[in-house]
N, C-alpha and C positions, 0 to 999 in steps of 0.2 A: 306286882310295885315295889317290893322288896322292902328297904327302912321304910316306916312310914313317914312321908311327908309332913312337915309342920306347917300349919293353917293358922296365920291370926285373923279375926274376923271383929272388925271394929264397927258397931251399928248402934245407935241410941234408940233406934226401935228393935223392943224384946224380941219380937214376935219374927222380923226377920233374921234376928241373929240365931234365934234358935231354928228357921228352916233351913239357914245356910248350914248350921253346924251338922243338922239332921243329913242334909244330901251330900254333903263333901264327907262325913263319917262314914255313909254308905257306898261310898266310892272308894275307901281305904285312909284316909287322911286324917291324922290325928290334929283336933281343931281346939283352939283356945278364944273363947268371945269376951269382948269388953263392950259397953256400953257407955263409955265415957273414953276421953284422952287421960283422964286421973286413973281409968283404970288398964289403961292398954301400957301406959309408960313403963312400969314394973314388970311387965310381963317382957317386953324388949330387952330387960336386962337380964332376965332370969334364964333366958333360951334364945337360941336361934332359929328362925322361920325363912322356910323357903319360899310360902307365899303371903302376900297379906291382900285382905277386902277392906277398903276403905270406906266408910261414907263421905260424903263431900261435906254435909250438912251433921253436924254432932251437936243438937240443940244449939246452945250459943257458941259452940266453939266451932273451929275452921278446920276440918281434916287435912286441907294442903297445906296447913302449918303443920298438922302433924306428920302427913307425907315428909315433910324437910328432915323432920326430928326422926324419923325411921330411917331413913336414906342415910343419914349421917350415923347413925348407930349401928345399922346391918344392911351396909350398901350392897350385898348380893342378894337381898331379898326380893323376890318380884312383885309388884305393886299392882293391885286393880282399883280404882275408885268407881264409885257408884253414887249415883243421884236419880231423882226423879226431875230433875230440871236441867237435864242437858243444854247446851249450849257450845257455840266453837269456843267462847272464853274459856269454860271450864274442862272443855277437852284441851285445850291450849296449855292451860297451866298447870292441868295434870302432869301433860307431858312432859313441859319444861321441868316440873319437879321431880322427874324420873318414872313416873308409871307407866307401864308396858302397855296395859290395856283400860277399856272404859265402859261400863256397863251403865245401861239407863232401867230404873226401875218403872213400873213394876218387871222384876227378874224373871227371864223363862229358864228353866231349869236346862232345855237343851243350848240356849245360847251362853249360860254360868258354865255347863261342864266343858262345851269347846272351849272356851278361854283358859280354863284351869287346866283341860288336857295341853292345850297348845303351850301353856307356860311351864309345863311339868319339866321341859327338857331344854329351855330356854335360857339364855345366859343375861340378865340386864344391861340394858343399853345406855351409852354415855347420855347424862344430862345434858339439856337443849339448854342454852341458853336465848332469854328473849327479855324485852325491854319492859319490865314489870312495870315502870311507871307510865306504860303507855298502853290499856287495855279498854279500850272502848266497848260500848254494848254493841253486838253486833244485831243488823237486823234480820240474820237467819234462824227461820223458826221452825224447830221440829225435833221430834226425841225418837222418830221411826228407826228401825234399824238402818236403811239407806241413807237416811240421813246421820246416822252416827258415824258411817263408814266416809260420810264427806266429811264432818268434821274430825275425825281421826285423820284423814288425809291432808287437810289444813292445817291442824297442828304439827305433824311428821315434816310437811315440806317448807312452813314458813321460815323458820330460821335458816336454812339452805339459802343456795344465792341460785340453784336450779331453774331453769324456764319453765311454766305450766302451762300446759293447753286444758283448758276449761271447756267440756262439750256437754251439749242441753237443748232441746228443743227452746225455742222462744219463751220469756216469760218466767223459768225455772230460777233465774237469780245468778246467773254467771258473774256478773259487776259486783254481787253482793259479796262472792265469794273470792274475787282477787282484791276487793277491798280489806276482806278478812285476812287473806295473806299476808298483805302490805302490812296491818295493823299489828300482827303477831311476828313481823320481821325486825331484822335488826335495821332496816330502813324505816321504821316506823315513823319517826320523825322529821324524814325528807317528803318530797313529794310524793303523790301519786297521782298519775296523769291518766283520765280515760279517753282516749279516742275511738269511734265508730268507724271502721277502715270503709265502709261501705255507704256512709253519706257524703264521700268526697270523690269527685272526679280525681283519676290518677293523677295531674300534675299538682293540682292545691293539696292532696293527701301528701305527696312528696315534699312539697313546700311548708305545710304545715309538721311535718316529722323533721325533716333535714335543715329547716332552714333557707335562707337564700340570700344572695348580695345584690347589692343596688344593680338596676339593669339588666337581673339573669332572665328577666320575661316583662313583658308590658304590663305595666301598673308597679313594678317592682321600684319604687320611688326611693327605697331606703336598705339597707341591709337589715336583716331578722333571723335571729336565733330561731331555731326549729324544737320542737317537744322535747326531743333527745337530749339537748343541750339545757332546756329549762330544767327537765329531769334528772338534770345529773344526781348520780347521790341515791334516788329514789327509785321508785315502781312506774314502769309503764305499761298500760294494759289497752292491748289491739283487741278491740271486738271487732266481731265479723270478719274475722282475718280470711276467710274463704273469699270474700268479695274481691279480694286485690288482683290486679293482674300480674302475669310472669316476669314482665319487666320491673314493675315494682318489687316482686318478689326478691329478684336478684339484687337489688339496691339494699333491700333490708337483712338479708342475709349475708353482705358483705359486714353491715354494721354489730349484727349479731356477732357474727366469727372474730372482729378485730376489734370492737370495742371503740369504734372511732366513726366521726360521721363528718360528711364532705357536704358542705352547704351547697344546693342550687346556684350555679355560676362560678364557681370557688374551685382551685386546682388545690388546696391546701386540705388536710384533713385534722379534724378536732378530737381530741382522746375524750370518751364518755364512760361514767361508770354506770349503766341502767339495766336494772332488773326488768326481764320481758317476760308478762304473762298476756296469754292471747287466750280467743274464747270463739267458739264458732259453735253453729246452731245446722251444721252439714256436716255429713259422714265426708272425712277428708281423703279415705282410703278411693274412694269410686273417682275423686276429682283429679287425684296423684294419677292414677290409670286413664284417666283421658286426658292427661297430659295440660290440666288447667292449674294445678297447684305442685309447686316443686317439692320431690321426695328429702332432698338434703335439708330443704327449709323446716317441711313437717319435722324431722327429727331432731334439730337445732331447738325447735319451740315445744315439743312432747316431750322433755327428758322426763318429766312426771305429767300424766293426765288425769285428771279428776271430773269425771263424767256425774251429771247432775241427774236425779231420778225424776220425770214426769208428778206432777201433781197427782195424777191416776195411779201412779205406782206406789202411793205414801197416803193413801186417804184416812189412817190414823193421824196425821197431822193436821188435818182442816181444822179440829176443832180448837187448837192450838195458833194457829193463821187467823180465824176468824175473833179468837180472844183478841189477840194484838193488832190486828187493824182497827178492830172496834176501838179498842183503848187511847190507840193513835187519833183516829178521828175525832174522836170525845176531846182531847186533850186540845188538837188545833181549833176546834171547834166551839170549843166551851160547852159540850152536850154532855148529856147523860144517857145516851141510848143502849140499851140493853138488845139482848136477842133470846128469844124463847128457845129452849133444850130441842122442840121439836124441829125448829129451824133448824138447829145446827144438824140435827140428823138427816134432813134433808139437802142438804148443803153436800153432806158426805157420801150420799148416795147418787151425787148428780155427777156428769163427765165434764172435765175442763183443759178441752185443748188447747186452749190459753193459757192454762198453768197456773201458777200462782197470784201473775199481774192479772189476769180473768176474775179469780175471786176477789183479789183485793178492790176491782173496780166495782165490782157486782155489791161487796158491802159497804164500800161509801155511798154508791148509789142507793140503795136501800134504806141507809141512814138519813141520807139526807132529805127524803120522801116520806118517811115514817110521820106518821101523827100524833102519836101518842106515846113516844122515845121509846120505844118496843117495836123490834123485827118480828115478827109474828109468824107463825108456821104457816097460817094461811097465807101472808104475803109471800111466801117460798113456796107454798105450792101454785101461786099465780105466775110466780115467777118462771118456775119449772115447766108449766102448761105452755107459756109463753115462748120460751125456746125451743119445747119441741115442736110447736106450729112453725116458728121461725126455719130450724132446721128441714122440716119435711118441705115447705117452700123454697126454702133454698136448692134442695136437692131436684125439687121438680124444673126449677129454672135457673138454676147457678149459670151455664152459659149465656143465656140471652141477657139476663136481668145484670150479670156480673159485667160484661162486654157494656151493654150500655152505658151502667153506673161510671164505669172507667172512661169512657168518651166524653161524657159530663165533666167527671173531673180533670181531665186533658183539656179539654177546652177553656175548662173556667181558669187553668193555672197559665195558658196560652193568652187568655184577654189580658189576664191580670201584670204578666209580664211584659206587653204590648203598652200598657198603661203607665208601667213603672220605667218604659223604655229602657229593657232590660237589666234595672237595678235590680239584683238578687235579693239583697236585703230589704229594700222595699218592699217588693214582690212578696216577700215572706211575710212580712209584717201586715202588709193588706190580708193576704190569706187567713194570718191568726196563726201561724206556724213558725217553727224555728227555721233557721236558714239551712241547716245540715238535711230537716226532713223536707224541704224543698227539692235538695238533690236527692236524697231518697225518692221520692215521688216523680221526677223528671227520669231517674233511671227506670223506674218501673213501666212510666207510661210511654216511652221511648220520646222523652222531649231531648232536643238538643239545645242546652242552654246557653253554648255558642251561638247557635245562629241570629242572625238578625231578626227573622220573623218571631223566634220568641222574644 
């Protein structure tokens, strides 16, 4: 290594400080350890450090505040933040303060050394400016290595103007990531507008996004701005972008390229300043090769891509998610429901095809029906057995039963539409679903909502 690199370790846990000192000293680094900000500040004035490892929570002190002071005194020092309470917010604030990396406790020696070696030859990056006055708590939960990668990506991309494509299976939290990017961007105080592109027929989607003039189509009794205009200065989140048609994609591409929108029925263009975040639960590569998605739009939308892991890929986050969902349920319902450790272990061992959303729904259902304010391991064992039986039965009769259920659902929707005389909003209310859900079901069940028979 040549000259021994100087490393500053600041952690109020003395055992962690000793462990870090031993590991890095064995790698040839010269380490100095402080257990408080008061101990660390004199060390900064006595000598220059190549690397600093800082705990975010230093007793009653804030390691992020010390990070600002360290970067002011030694701007060339590479900084790594450490915490047992990883979140989008702490990662974003660390990056905004000038930290280059972020480690989650308990520390793993391989991960620690990989980060230190990577930074050994790196140069500090410029500090990213964010709106510190706007830092809401995120609903994204997890501190597994895969989720830390997501947090890092959010923190890096949020202050930029780049378009972001968020990929992942249904239920992994793509909209939550989009909201976190917006919340930590310079547009945070401006509108965030989500729209599910798969919930609308093409013409309605165009009207929703681009707006329309009076008389542009039947029923357009007055002019109306679209969501691009309404979101001017803010962030537009296009979920299920893979469900859009090629003709719509052409129009969207023009808006993205030229940052101006033309309402349906108008010949004039209106300038807009909107950041686009898009999401898909499908691989766009095969769709591009099949001619179902425009390659040029894909490259415009995916300046940065953030893939989200499935819950089965991060089972170590399940206890945190369970605690989060249960705390939220208790707060909303003024309950004190608990969960046994054995039940949490069973949850961790189960498969989650519906990802985080499925886990959330299960916890809420169990919390509602628990008789003694405690979700027991026995209750979870029964749930696991019920799921196994359901899965087996579904495999045996999926084709016939699934077809019968879909036909029953189709006929019920058609009957309700006839009763509502084609009024989609009224039909949706009668069915107990949202209007956009009605459109989703109509598309899936091949119901033509424009037909008089519907």
